[in-house]
C-alpha positions in Angstrom: 131.0 36.0 160.1 134.2 37.4 161.4 133.6 41.0 162.2 133.7 42.7 165.5 130.6 44.7 164.6 128.6 41.5 164.3 127.6 39.6 167.4 125.3 36.7 168.2 122.2 37.8 170.0 120.2 34.5 170.5 120.9 30.9 169.5 118.6 28.0 170.0 117.2 25.0 168.1 114.4 27.3 166.8 116.0 30.7 166.4 119.4 32.3 165.6 119.7 36.1 165.8 122.6 38.5 165.1 123.1 42.2 165.4 125.3 44.5 163.2 126.5 47.8 164.7 127.8 50.9 162.8 126.2 49.7 159.6 127.9 50.8 156.4 127.2 50.4 152.7 129.6 47.4 152.7 127.2 45.5 154.9 124.6 45.4 152.2 124.2 42.0 150.6 122.7 38.5 151.1 122.9 36.8 154.5 122.4 33.0 155.0 121.3 31.1 158.1 122.1 27.4 158.3 120.7 24.9 160.7 122.9 21.7 160.8 120.4 19.0 161.1 119.8 15.9 159.0 119.2 17.2 156.4 120.8 20.7 156.8 118.2 23.6 156.7 119.1 27.0 155.4 117.3 30.4 155.1 118.5 33.5 153.2 117.8 37.3 153.6 118.9 40.3 151.6 120.1 43.4 153.6 119.6 46.8 151.9 121.5 49.7 153.4 120.3 53.2 152.8 122.8 56.0 152.1 122.0 59.0 154.3 122.4 62.2 152.4 124.9 64.7 153.8 123.7 68.1 155.1 123.0 70.3 152.0 125.1 73.4 151.3 124.1 76.5 149.3 126.8 78.0 147.1 126.8 81.1 144.8 125.4 83.3 147.4 126.8 86.9 147.8 125.7 89.7 150.0 124.6 92.3 149.3 123.2 92.0 145.8 122.3 94.9 143.7 118.7 95.1 142.4 118.5 93.7 138.8 121.5 91.4 139.2 121.1 87.8 138.3 121.5 85.3 141.1 122.3 81.6 140.7 122.1 79.6 143.9 123.1 75.9 144.0 122.1 73.4 146.7 124.2 70.2 146.8 124.1 67.0 148.9 126.1 63.8 148.6 126.0 60.2 149.8 122.4 59.5 149.3 121.1 56.0 148.4 118.8 56.1 146.6 119.2 59.6 145.2 117.7 62.3 147.5 115.1 64.9 146.5 115.9 68.7 146.7 113.3 71.4 146.9 113.6 75.2 147.0 111.5 77.6 149.1 111.3 81.4 149.3 109.6 82.5 152.6 108.0 79.0 153.0 106.6 79.2 149.4 108.0 76.5 147.1 109.8 77.6 144.0 109.2 75.2 141.1 111.3 76.6 138.3 114.7 75.0 139.2 117.3 72.7 137.6 118.0 69.3 139.0 121.1 67.2 138.5 121.9 63.6 139.8 125.4 62.1 139.6 126.7 58.6 140.8 129.5 58.7 143.3 132.8 56.9 142.9 131.8 53.9 145.0 129.0 53.4 142.5 126.5 53.0 145.3 125.5 56.5 146.4 124.6 59.6 144.6 125.4 63.3 144.6 122.4 65.5 143.9 122.4 69.2 143.1 119.7 71.8 142.3 120.1 75.4 140.9 117.8 78.3 141.5 118.2 81.1 139.0 116.4 84.5 139.4 116.8 88.3 139.1 117.3 90.2 142.4 114.3 92.4 143.2 113.7 94.9 146.0 110.7 92.9 147.1 113.1 90.0 147.8 115.1 92.0 150.4 115.1 90.1 153.6 113.5 87.0 152.0 114.6 83.6 153.4 115.8 81.2 150.7 115.9 77.6 151.9 117.0 74.3 150.3 115.4 71.2 151.7 116.6 67.6 151.2 114.0 64.8 151.5 115.1 61.2 151.8 113.5 58.0 153.2 116.4 57.6 155.6 115.7 60.9 157.4 112.5 59.6 159.0 110.4 62.5 157.9 112.9 65.0 159.3 114.4 66.8 156.2 117.7 68.5 156.2 117.6 72.2 155.4 120.1 74.9 154.5 119.0 78.6 154.5 120.2 82.0 153.4 118.7 85.5 153.9 118.8 87.7 150.9 120.1 91.3 151.2 119.1 93.4 148.2 120.3 97.0 147.7 118.2 99.3 145.6 117.6 103.0 144.7 115.1 105.0 146.8 111.4 104.8 146.1 109.9 108.3 146.7 106.3 109.3 147.4 104.7 112.7 148.5 101.8 112.7 150.8 99.7 115.9 151.2 97.8 116.9 154.4 95.3 119.0 152.4 93.5 117.7 149.4 91.8 121.1 148.6 94.2 123.9 149.8 92.7 127.4 149.9 94.2 130.8 150.3 95.2 131.5 153.9 95.4 127.9 154.9 98.4 125.7 155.6 99.6 122.5 153.9 102.2 119.9 155.0 103.9 117.8 152.3 105.6 114.6 153.5 108.2 113.0 151.4 108.4 109.2 152.0 111.5 107.5 150.7 112.4 103.9 151.0 115.7 102.4 149.9 118.6 100.3 150.9 120.9 101.6 152.2 118.6 104.1 153.9 118.4 107.3 151.8 120.0 110.5 152.9 117.9 113.6 153.9 115.7 114.6 151.0 116.0 117.8 148.9 112.9 120.0 148.3 112.7 122.3 145.3 110.0 124.4 143.6 109.7 124.7 139.8 113.3 123.6 139.4 114.8 126.0 141.9 115.1 126.7 145.6 112.1 127.4 147.8 111.3 131.1 147.2 109.9 131.9 150.7 111.9 130.2 153.5 110.0 132.1 156.1 106.7 130.4 155.1 108.2 127.3 153.6 109.9 125.4 156.4 111.7 122.1 155.8 112.0 119.7 158.7 113.7 116.5 157.7 111.4 114.9 155.1 108.5 117.3 155.8 107.8 120.6 154.0 105.3 123.0 155.7 103.8 126.0 153.9 101.7 128.5 155.9 99.4 131.3 154.8 98.9 129.9 151.2 98.4 132.3 148.4 98.4 132.2 144.6 102.1 132.7 144.3 102.6 129.3 145.9 101.1 127.5 142.9 103.7 125.3 141.2 105.5 122.0 141.0 107.3 120.8 144.2 109.9 118.1 143.8 111.3 115.8 146.5 114.6 114.0 145.7 116.2 111.2 147.7 119.5 109.4 147.1 121.7 106.7 148.5 124.9 105.1 147.3 123.0 103.0 144.8 121.3 105.9 143.0 118.8 108.7 143.3 115.1 109.1 142.6 112.5 111.9 142.8 108.8 112.6 142.6 106.7 115.7 142.0 103.6 117.3 143.5 101.6 120.0 141.7 100.2 122.5 144.2 97.1 124.6 143.2 95.8 127.1 145.7 92.1 127.7 145.4 90.0 130.7 146.2 88.4 130.9 149.6 85.1 129.1 149.5 82.3 131.3 150.8 79.7 129.5 152.9 76.2 130.5 151.7 73.9 131.9 154.4 70.1 131.5 154.2 68.7 135.0 153.4 65.2 136.3 152.7 64.8 137.8 149.3 62.1 140.5 148.7 60.0 139.6 145.6 60.6 142.0 142.7 57.7 143.5 140.8 57.9 143.6 137.0 55.3 145.2 134.8 54.7 144.3 131.2 52.6 146.4 128.8 51.1 144.9 125.6 49.3 147.0 122.9 47.1 145.3 120.3 45.9 147.3 117.2 42.9 146.1 115.2 42.2 147.0 111.6 39.1 148.9 112.6 41.4 151.6 114.1 40.3 150.5 117.5 43.2 150.0 119.9 43.1 148.3 123.2 45.8 148.6 125.8 46.1 146.0 128.4 48.4 146.1 131.3 49.4 143.0 133.1 51.4 142.7 136.3 53.7 139.8 136.7 55.2 139.1 140.1 58.5 137.3 139.9 59.9 135.9 143.1 63.6 135.1 143.3 64.6 131.7 144.3 65.7 131.9 148.0 68.3 129.3 147.3 70.0 131.3 144.5 73.6 132.3 145.1 74.0 135.4 147.0 75.6 138.2 145.1 74.9 136.6 141.7 75.6 139.2 139.0 74.7 137.2 135.9 71.3 137.3 134.1 68.4 135.7 136.0 67.1 133.3 133.3 64.1 132.2 135.4 63.0 135.9 135.8 63.3 136.6 132.1 61.4 133.4 131.2 58.6 134.4 133.6 58.3 137.8 132.1 58.1 136.4 128.6 55.5 133.9 129.6 53.4 136.6 131.2 53.7 138.8 128.1 52.5 135.9 125.9 49.7 135.1 128.2 48.4 138.7 128.3 48.7 139.0 124.5 46.6 135.9 124.0 44.0 137.1 126.6 43.8 140.5 124.8 43.2 138.9 121.5 40.5 136.7 122.8 38.6 139.5 124.6 38.8 141.8 121.6 37.5 139.0 119.4 34.5 138.4 121.7 33.8 142.2 121.8 33.7 142.5 118.1 31.5 139.4 117.7 28.9 140.8 120.1 28.7 144.2 118.3 28.7 142.9 114.8 25.8 144.4 112.5 24.7 147.1 110.1 24.3 150.7 111.3 22.6 153.3 109.1 23.0 157.1 109.5 19.9 159.4 109.1 21.1 160.2 105.6 21.4 156.5 104.7 17.9 155.8 106.1 16.2 158.2 103.8 18.4 157.6 100.7 16.3 154.8 99.4 13.8 157.0 97.4 15.4 160.4 97.6 17.0 162.1 94.6 19.5 164.0 96.7 20.9 164.3 100.2 18.5 166.9 101.5 15.5 164.9 100.4 17.1 161.8 102.0 17.3 163.6 105.4 13.7 164.8 105.2 12.6 161.3 104.3 14.6 159.9 107.2 12.9 162.2 109.7 9.5 161.4 108.3 10.1 157.7 108.5 10.4 157.7 112.3 6.9 156.3 112.5 8.1 153.1 110.8 11.3 152.8 112.8 10.0 149.8 114.5 10.2 148.0 111.2 13.9 148.6 110.7 15.2 147.7 114.2 17.5 144.8 114.5 18.1 142.7 117.5 21.3 141.0 118.5 21.7 138.2 120.8 
C-alpha cells in the first residue's frame, strides 16, 4: 500500500496491523494480509465506509405567514451512505404525514435524501418550532437537527367579559374587550346599537374597558366591541339587560284574617235551618309581602269550610227528622171516626179522653 494516510502499526511473525487516517469512501474495499512463509499464508477483510450525512437545511420557509396560507417546507441532506432517515417535529411532537424522497449521488455511492412537510398556516401555530431531524448510524445516536420558528399573522380574536352577571338598576357594570391578534390590534372601538355611546358621562371608555355607572332601563341594548390590525378586523357583541331592583324579603308577622261563611238549607217540610260556621284562615307567613293577586289558599279554605258546614247541616237535619217521625192527630181527627160531622167529632174527641192511654205512641 502506497498511501501516506496508511501506516504500519505493528509487525511480527504473529500480527500485522495498519491504520488509515482521514478515511474516505475510496478506502472502501477488500484488504489482503500475506505472510510469506512456506507455504505463503493470506487473510482477507472487507472495509465498509459509512457516508456521514451533511447537516440538514430547511427551505421554503418565509416569515411572516398569513393565516390560511399553505406552507411547504423541505428538509434536505446529502452524502449519506446508506441513505439517512428524516423526521419532522412540531414542538417536539412528531408529524407523520410527510413526503420522502431518496436520490443516488453522482459518485453512485452516497445518497441525497429530502422530505417535504405540507400544511396550512393556523394562528395556533404562531411561535411553534418546526424541526427536521436526520438519523443515521454514523452519527452515534446524536442526530443532526435543523429548526425554524413559525410566525403566523392573523386577524384579531375578540371576546367581551362582563363584571356583573345580573345587572340591576342603580348598579355599575364593567365590560372588558379582550382582543388577540398578530400584529397586536389597535385600540378597540365601542358602540351601542350601531351608534355611538349615548351617555359619555356615565359610559366611560378606558382602553379596552367600558364602565357604565348608575344603570337604568335606557341602558338596555347591544354593545359591540371592534378590534382591527393590518390583517383585518373582527368584532363581538354583548346584550345588556338591566333588571329591576330585587327586594329582599323581611320576615313579618301576619295577623290571621277572620272569614265567616253562612249556609242556608231548606227542607220540603217548610222547615228552614240556618247554620253559621266560622272559618279561620291564617295567611302563610312566608308569602310574599305586598302580594296583590288572589290568595288561592284562602279561597280554597273557605270553600272547604262551606262544604263541610253544608254536610254537617244536612246530617243534623236528617237525624232530627228521624227522631220526630210519627203520626199526630188533631182533636177533630181523634173524634172523626164515628162522627157524622165536625162538631160531633170534636165532642167525641173530648169524651174519649178517658181512653187516651190506648192511643198513645212511644218513640225511641
